[in-house]
VEXDREN-2710 file (C-alpha; in Angstrom, 1 decimal):
% VEXDREN-2710
k/r/px/py/pz
1/MET/-1.9/-19.0/17.2
2/PRO/1.3/-20.0/15.4
3/THR/4.0/-17.6/16.3
4/HIS/6.2/-18.0/13.2
5/GLN/5.9/-18.8/9.5
6/LYS/8.3/-19.7/6.8
7/ASN/10.8/-17.1/5.6
8/LEU/9.4/-14.9/2.8
9/LYS/11.7/-16.5/0.2
10/ASP/10.0/-19.8/0.9
11/GLN/6.4/-18.6/0.9
12/VAL/3.5/-18.6/-1.6
13/ILE/1.5/-15.5/-0.9
14/VAL/-2.0/-14.7/-2.3
15/ILE/-3.0/-11.0/-2.4
16/THR/-6.5/-9.8/-3.4
17/GLY/-6.9/-6.2/-4.6
18/ALA/-3.3/-6.5/-5.9
19/SER/-3.7/-4.3/-9.0
20/SER/-3.0/-1.0/-7.2
21/GLY/-2.2/0.6/-3.9
22/ILE/-1.4/-1.4/-0.8
23/GLY/-1.9/-4.7/-2.6
24/LEU/0.4/-3.9/-5.5
25/SER/3.1/-2.5/-3.1
26/THR/2.8/-5.7/-1.0
27/ALA/3.1/-8.0/-4.1
28/LYS/6.2/-6.2/-5.4
29/LEU/7.9/-6.2/-2.1
30/ALA/7.1/-9.8/-1.4
31/ALA/8.4/-10.9/-4.8
32/LYS/11.5/-8.8/-4.3
33/SER/12.1/-10.8/-1.0
34/GLY/11.8/-14.1/-3.0
35/ALA/8.2/-15.1/-2.3
36/LYS/6.0/-16.6/-5.1
37/VAL/3.1/-14.2/-5.4
38/VAL/-0.4/-14.7/-6.7
39/LEU/-2.1/-11.4/-7.6
40/ALA/-5.9/-11.2/-7.8
41/SER/-8.2/-8.4/-8.8
42/ARG/-10.8/-7.4/-11.4
43/ASN/-8.4/-5.3/-13.6
44/GLN/-6.7/-7.6/-16.0
45/THR/-4.6/-4.9/-17.7
46/ALA/-3.2/-3.8/-14.3
47/LEU/-2.5/-7.4/-13.2
48/GLU/-0.7/-8.2/-16.5
49/LYS/1.5/-5.2/-16.1
50/ALA/2.2/-5.9/-12.4
51/VAL/3.3/-9.5/-13.2
52/GLN/5.5/-8.2/-16.1
53/ASP/7.2/-5.7/-13.7
54/ILE/7.8/-8.4/-11.1
55/THR/9.2/-10.9/-13.4
56/ALA/11.4/-8.3/-15.1
57/GLU/12.9/-7.7/-11.7
58/GLY/13.7/-11.4/-11.3
59/GLY/10.6/-12.2/-9.1
60/GLU/8.0/-15.0/-9.6
61/ALA/4.3/-14.1/-9.9
62/THR/1.1/-15.0/-11.6
63/PHE/-2.4/-13.5/-11.6
64/VAL/-6.0/-14.6/-11.5
65/LEU/-8.8/-12.4/-12.5
66/ALA/-11.5/-12.4/-9.8
67/ASP/-14.2/-10.3/-8.1
68/VAL/-13.8/-11.0/-4.4
69/ALA/-17.6/-10.5/-4.0
70/ASN/-18.0/-13.8/-5.9
71/LYS/-17.1/-16.8/-3.7
72/ASP/-16.6/-19.1/-6.7
73/GLU/-14.1/-16.7/-8.3
74/VAL/-12.2/-16.4/-5.0
75/GLN/-12.1/-20.2/-4.8
76/ARG/-10.7/-20.2/-8.3
77/VAL/-7.8/-18.0/-7.1
78/ALA/-7.0/-20.6/-4.4
79/ASP/-7.3/-23.5/-6.8
80/GLN/-5.0/-22.0/-9.3
81/ALA/-2.5/-21.0/-6.6
82/LEU/-2.4/-24.6/-5.4
83/MET/-2.2/-26.0/-8.9
84/LYS/0.8/-23.8/-9.8
85/TYR/2.7/-23.8/-6.5
86/GLY/1.3/-26.6/-4.4
87/CYS/0.5/-24.6/-1.3
88/ILE/-0.6/-21.3/0.1
89/ASP/1.4/-19.9/3.1
90/THR/-0.1/-16.4/3.5
91/TRP/-3.4/-15.1/2.2
92/VAL/-3.9/-11.3/2.3
93/ASN/-7.5/-10.0/2.0
94/ASN/-6.8/-6.5/0.8
95/ALA/-9.5/-5.7/-1.8
96/GLY/-11.7/-2.8/-0.8
97/VAL/-13.5/0.3/-2.0
98/SER/-15.1/3.3/-0.3
99/ILE/-18.0/5.7/-0.7
100/TYR/-17.8/9.4/0.3
101/GLY/-21.0/11.1/1.3
102/LYS/-23.5/11.4/4.2
103/LEU/-25.2/8.1/5.0
104/THR/-28.6/9.5/4.1
105/GLU/-27.4/10.5/0.6
106/VAL/-25.9/7.1/-0.3
107/GLU/-28.2/4.6/-2.2
108/THR/-28.9/1.3/-0.5
109/SER/-27.6/-0.6/-3.6
110/GLU/-24.3/1.2/-3.3
111/LYS/-24.0/0.3/0.4
112/LYS/-24.8/-3.3/-0.3
113/ARG/-22.2/-3.4/-3.1
114/LEU/-19.5/-1.9/-0.7
115/PHE/-20.3/-4.7/1.8
116/ASP/-20.1/-7.3/-0.9
117/VAL/-16.5/-6.2/-1.7
118/ASN/-15.1/-5.1/1.7
119/PHE/-16.9/-7.6/4.1
120/TRP/-18.0/-10.5/2.0
121/GLY/-14.8/-10.4/-0.1
122/THR/-12.9/-10.9/3.2
123/VAL/-15.3/-13.7/4.2
124/ASN/-14.8/-15.4/0.9
125/GLY/-11.1/-15.1/1.0
126/CYS/-10.9/-16.5/4.6
127/ARG/-13.1/-19.4/3.6
128/SER/-10.8/-20.4/0.7
129/ALA/-7.7/-19.8/2.7
130/VAL/-8.8/-21.9/5.7
131/LYS/-9.7/-24.7/3.3
132/ALA/-6.2/-24.6/1.7
133/MET/-4.3/-24.2/5.0
134/LYS/-6.1/-26.4/7.4
135/ASN/-3.6/-29.3/7.1
136/LYS/-0.2/-27.6/6.5
137/GLY/-1.0/-24.3/8.3
138/GLY/-0.5/-20.7/7.3
139/THR/-1.4/-17.1/8.0
140/ILE/-4.5/-15.1/7.0
141/ILE/-4.0/-11.3/7.0
142/ASN/-7.1/-9.2/6.7
143/ILE/-6.8/-5.5/5.9
144/GLY/-9.0/-3.5/8.2
145/SER/-8.6/0.2/8.9
146/VAL/-8.2/2.6/11.7
147/VAL/-12.0/3.1/11.2
148/SER/-12.4/-0.5/12.3
149/HIS/-12.4/1.1/15.8
150/ARG/-13.4/4.7/15.3
151/ALA/-16.1/5.5/12.7
152/ILE/-15.6/8.7/10.8
153/PRO/-18.1/11.1/9.0
154/LEU/-18.5/11.1/5.3
155/GLN/-17.3/7.5/5.1
156/GLY/-19.9/5.9/7.4
157/ILE/-20.7/2.8/5.3
158/TYR/-16.9/2.2/4.8
159/SER/-16.4/2.5/8.5
160/ALA/-19.3/0.0/9.1
161/SER/-17.7/-2.5/6.7
162/LYS/-14.4/-2.3/8.5
163/HIS/-16.0/-2.7/11.9
164/ALA/-17.6/-5.9/10.4
165/VAL/-14.2/-7.1/9.1
166/LYS/-12.7/-6.7/12.6
167/ALA/-15.5/-8.6/14.3
168/TYR/-15.3/-11.4/11.7
169/THR/-11.5/-11.6/12.0
170/ASP/-11.6/-11.8/15.8
171/THR/-14.3/-14.5/15.8
172/LEU/-12.5/-16.5/13.1
173/ARG/-9.3/-16.4/15.2
174/MET/-11.0/-17.8/18.3
175/GLU/-12.8/-20.6/16.3
176/LEU/-9.6/-21.7/14.6
177/GLU/-7.7/-21.8/17.9
178/LYS/-10.6/-23.8/19.5
179/ASP/-10.3/-26.3/16.7
180/LYS/-6.5/-26.3/17.0
181/LEU/-5.9/-25.5/13.4
182/PRO/-2.4/-24.2/12.7
183/ILE/-3.6/-21.0/11.1
184/ALA/-2.7/-17.5/12.4
185/VAL/-5.1/-14.6/11.8
186/THR/-3.9/-11.0/11.8
187/LEU/-5.8/-7.8/11.3
188/VAL/-3.7/-4.9/9.8
189/LYS/-5.3/-1.5/10.3
190/PRO/-3.8/1.3/8.1
191/ALA/-4.4/5.0/8.8
192/SER/-4.5/7.4/5.8
193/ILE/-2.4/5.9/3.0
194/ASN/-1.5/7.6/-0.3
195/THR/-3.0/5.1/-2.7
196/PRO/-5.6/5.6/-5.5
197/PHE/-8.2/5.0/-2.7
198/THR/-9.9/8.4/-3.2
199/GLN/-9.8/8.1/-7.0
200/HIS/-11.5/4.6/-6.9
201/ALA/-14.2/5.6/-4.4
202/ARG/-17.7/6.6/-5.3
203/ASN/-18.2/10.2/-4.4
204/HIS/-21.5/12.0/-3.4
205/MET/-19.8/15.2/-2.2
206/ASP/-19.6/18.5/-4.2
207/GLU/-15.8/18.4/-3.9
208/GLU/-13.2/15.7/-4.7
209/PRO/-12.4/13.5/-1.7
210/SER/-9.0/13.9/0.1
211/LEU/-7.1/12.1/2.8
212/PRO/-6.9/13.5/6.3
213/PRO/-3.3/13.9/7.5
214/PRO/-0.9/12.4/8.5
215/VAL/-0.7/10.4/5.3
216/TYR/1.7/7.4/4.9
217/ASP/3.3/5.7/1.9
218/PRO/1.7/2.3/1.0
219/ARG/5.1/0.6/1.4
220/VAL/4.8/1.3/5.1
221/VAL/1.7/-1.0/5.1
222/ALA/3.3/-3.5/2.8
223/ARG/6.3/-3.9/5.2
224/ALA/3.9/-4.4/8.1
225/ILE/1.9/-7.0/6.2
226/LEU/5.1/-9.0/5.3
227/GLU/6.4/-8.8/8.8
228/CYS/3.1/-10.4/9.9
229/ALA/3.5/-13.0/7.2
230/VAL/6.7/-14.2/8.9
231/LYS/5.8/-13.5/12.5
232/PRO/2.0/-13.3/12.9
233/ARG/0.5/-10.7/15.3
234/ARG/-3.0/-10.4/16.6
235/ASP/-3.3/-6.9/15.0
236/VAL/-1.2/-4.0/13.9
237/ILE/-2.1/-0.4/13.5
238/VAL/-0.1/1.3/10.7
239/GLY/0.4/4.9/11.6
240/GLY/0.5/6.4/15.1
241/SER/-2.5/8.7/14.4
242/GLY/-4.6/5.5/14.2
243/LYS/-3.5/4.5/17.7
244/PHE/-4.4/8.0/19.0
245/PHE/-7.9/7.8/17.7
246/GLN/-8.4/4.3/19.0
247/TRP/-7.2/5.5/22.5
248/MET/-9.5/8.5/22.2
249/ASP/-12.5/6.3/21.3
250/ASN/-11.8/4.0/24.3
251/TYR/-11.6/6.7/26.9
252/PHE/-13.1/9.9/25.6
253/PRO/-15.6/9.0/22.9
254/ARG/-17.6/12.2/23.0
255/LEU/-14.5/14.3/22.8
256/GLY/-13.5/12.1/19.8
257/ASP/-16.8/12.9/18.2
258/LYS/-16.3/16.6/18.5
259/ILE/-12.7/16.5/17.2
260/LEU/-13.7/14.5/14.1
261/GLU/-16.8/16.7/13.5
262/THR/-14.5/19.7/13.6
263/MET/-11.7/18.2/11.4
264/LEU/-12.9/15.6/9.0
265/PHE/-15.7/17.4/7.2
266/LYS/-13.0/19.7/5.9
267/GLN/-10.0/17.4/5.7
268/GLN/-11.8/14.8/3.6
269/LYS/-12.5/17.4/0.9
270/LYS/-10.3/19.2/-1.6
271/LYS/-10.9/22.9/-2.3
272/PRO/-14.4/24.0/-3.1
273/ASN/-15.8/23.3/-6.6
274/SER/-13.0/20.9/-7.2
275/LYS/-15.1/17.9/-8.3
276/THR/-14.3/16.4/-11.6
277/ARG/-16.1/13.4/-13.0
278/HIS/-14.1/10.2/-13.0
279/ARG/-15.1/6.6/-13.1
280/ASP/-15.1/5.0/-9.7
281/GLU/-14.6/1.3/-9.1
282/LEU/-17.5/0.4/-6.9
283/PHE/-19.3/-1.8/-9.4
284/SER/-16.7/-2.4/-12.0
285/ALA/-13.0/-2.0/-12.4
286/SER/-11.3/0.3/-14.9
287/GLU/-8.8/-1.0/-17.4
288/GLU/-6.1/1.5/-16.5
289/ILE/-2.6/0.5/-15.4
290/GLY/-2.6/0.2/-11.6
291/SER/-0.5/2.6/-9.4
292/GLU/0.9/2.1/-6.0
293/LEU/0.6/5.8/-5.2
294/GLY/-2.4/8.1/-5.2
295/ASP/-2.6/11.8/-5.9
296/TYR/-2.4/13.2/-2.4
297/PRO/-0.6/16.6/-2.7
298/GLY/0.7/17.0/0.8
299/HIS/3.6/15.3/2.7
300/THR/3.6/11.5/2.7
301/SER/5.5/9.8/5.5
302/LYS/7.9/7.0/4.4
303/SER/7.8/5.3/7.9
304/SER/5.9/5.1/11.1
305/LEU/7.9/5.1/14.3
306/TYR/4.8/3.8/16.2
307/THR/4.4/0.8/13.9
308/ALA/8.1/0.1/13.9
309/GLY/7.9/0.0/17.7
310/VAL/5.0/-2.4/17.6
311/LEU/6.7/-4.8/15.1
312/HIS/10.2/-4.5/16.5
313/PRO/9.9/-3.6/20.2
314/VAL/13.4/-4.8/21.3
315/ALA/15.1/-2.9/18.5
316/THR/13.0/0.1/19.1
317/ILE/13.9/0.1/22.8
318/GLY/17.6/-0.3/21.9
319/ILE/17.3/2.7/19.5
320/GLY/15.5/4.7/22.2
321/VAL/18.2/3.9/24.8
322/GLY/20.9/4.8/22.3
323/LEU/19.2/8.1/21.5
324/ALA/18.7/8.9/25.2
325/ALA/22.4/8.2/25.8
326/CYS/23.5/10.3/22.9
327/THR/21.2/13.1/24.1
328/TYR/22.6/12.8/27.7
329/PHE/26.2/12.8/26.7
330/GLY/25.6/15.6/24.1
331/ILE/24.0/17.7/26.8
332/ARG/26.9/16.9/29.1
333/PHE/29.5/17.7/26.4
334/PHE/28.0/21.0/25.3
335/GLY/27.3/21.9/28.9
336/LEU/30.9/21.3/29.9
337/GLU/32.2/23.1/26.8
338/ARG/29.9/26.1/27.6
339/ASP/31.2/26.1/31.2
340/ARG/34.9/25.9/30.0
341/LYS/34.4/28.9/27.7
342/ARG/32.6/30.8/30.4
343/MET/35.4/30.1/32.9
344/SER/38.1/31.0/30.4
345/SER/36.6/34.5/30.1
346/ILE/36.8/35.0/33.9
347/PRO/40.2/36.3/35.1
348/ASP/42.1/34.0/37.5
349/GLU/42.9/35.1/41.1
350/GLN/46.5/36.3/40.3
351/THR/45.3/38.5/37.4
352/LEU/42.6/40.0/39.6
353/VAL/45.2/40.8/42.3
354/GLU/47.6/42.4/39.7
355/ASP/44.8/44.5/38.2
356/GLN/43.7/45.7/41.6
357/SER/47.4/46.6/42.5
358/ASP/47.8/48.6/39.3
359/TYR/44.6/50.4/39.9
360/TYR/45.6/51.5/43.4
361/LEU/49.2/52.5/42.3
362/ARG/47.7/54.6/39.5
363/ASN/45.4/56.3/41.8
364/ALA/48.0/56.8/44.5
365/SER/50.3/58.7/42.0
END
């Protein structure tokens, strides 16, 4: 696997699912860093607005309307990127959608459509990316999920699709390495991210879907994606909670089942009778302006110490050593200060002798 790519300012980056959420955050951050960005999704209104915003900030971007489930439309994204910019350095397969509900309550046609977007959309993107990169090299970044390892209730078919994305990504990496093609393949696995994910999902529950905490800002994922665009990794979990559940699944799977059964049937639902009818984006996209952020009402973390540690281990160790040193010297300082104050309140030996002498003189008289 190549260990380094071009600097962001020298890259051409294709991003699918770029009209909202993680894709939109990544496109804006990449353009702000100087990259030329090609945005793809089904929502033309949102894409036009995204490109306008990027160019207004001095960035360079274009868009291609495409449904990732259609391999010909995905190939058109690659062709137009090559026609406009001459190469593709990083391809981010981000497009995805979910379905909330028990597996026995979800129609087969809906399950197939979800796989067409999440799994076959990734396959189609990888196919076009490899074709474009096989001579000059590049990086493919597939967006999986923490549920690529640990399936969760009420999003079973989404979990299955992300398991499939992981298997495909791992296999593609080995085959490209065997053929000695200069293409890196990375899997980025976000935890709960405050995007319009729940609003775009099809919902079979009686309540509106919600995200289980802790929840992270989409820019945390965007930064991780762009770090991997410059220095590819095998995979990156975004959010320490994801690493915890992966560890739990590896070593205590039945305990993991019980924990998720207890927590996620409640945490993935808003208050009872909260369901409102809205148009999901399983089969077709809306024409609304895309948003980076969703409507999660709770606390959203702007960073992940775990992910920062994975991406920047040396810097993180340095920060840890610095914090440990500060803690040590702080304890030493406050401990010595406390001892000094305590000692200052204790009379010295001469004072004690004088006080005792006065006591005996007074009693003697």
